[in-house]
C-alpha positions as CSV (number, residue, x, y, z in Angstrom):
1,M,-96.5,19.2,-19.3
2,S,-92.8,18.3,-19.3
3,R,-92.2,20.1,-22.5
4,L,-93.7,23.2,-20.9
5,L,-91.4,22.9,-17.9
6,E,-88.4,22.3,-20.1
7,T,-89.2,25.4,-22.1
8,V,-89.7,27.5,-19.0
9,E,-86.5,26.2,-17.5
10,K,-84.6,27.1,-20.8
11,L,-86.2,30.6,-20.8
12,K,-85.3,31.1,-17.1
13,Q,-81.7,30.0,-17.7
14,T,-80.9,31.8,-21.0
15,G,-83.6,34.4,-21.3
16,T,-84.5,33.2,-24.8
17,I,-86.4,30.4,-26.5
18,G,-86.7,29.5,-30.1
19,L,-89.6,29.0,-32.4
20,E,-88.9,25.3,-32.3
21,D,-89.7,25.4,-28.6
22,F,-93.0,27.0,-29.3
23,R,-93.8,24.5,-32.0
24,N,-93.3,21.6,-29.7
25,L,-95.9,22.8,-27.2
26,K,-99.6,22.1,-27.2
27,M,-102.0,24.9,-27.5
28,K,-102.9,25.0,-23.8
29,E,-99.2,24.9,-22.9
30,L,-98.7,27.9,-25.2
31,E,-101.4,29.8,-23.5
32,V,-99.9,29.2,-20.1
33,L,-96.4,30.1,-21.3
34,T,-97.4,33.3,-22.9
35,E,-99.3,34.4,-19.8
36,E,-96.2,33.6,-17.7
37,I,-94.0,35.5,-20.1
38,K,-96.3,38.5,-19.9
39,E,-96.1,38.6,-16.1
40,W,-92.4,38.0,-16.2
41,C,-91.8,40.9,-18.6
42,L,-94.1,43.2,-16.7
43,Y,-93.0,42.5,-13.1
44,G,-89.5,41.0,-13.7
45,N,-88.3,43.4,-16.4
46,G,-87.6,40.4,-18.6
47,K,-84.5,39.3,-16.7
48,P,-84.1,35.6,-16.2
49,K,-83.0,36.0,-12.5
50,N,-86.3,37.8,-11.8
51,W,-88.5,34.9,-12.9
52,A,-90.9,35.0,-9.9
53,R,-92.6,31.7,-10.0
54,N,-91.4,28.2,-9.2
55,I,-91.5,26.2,-12.4
56,K,-93.3,23.4,-10.8
57,S,-96.2,25.6,-9.8
58,I,-97.2,26.1,-13.5
59,K,-100.3,24.2,-14.4
60,A,-101.3,23.4,-17.9
């Protein structure tokens, strides 16, 4: 779970994540992350400052 939170925090701060970040996540964490990214791109226009959710509310 901490890997997911670290990845989300990196995405929130920089707006990007690398393939290595994806590789380090478990399958369930990847599913949660991709759903979060979809919502973020749809409702937040992909801007890091518009990340709507608190990172700690993500459950994997």
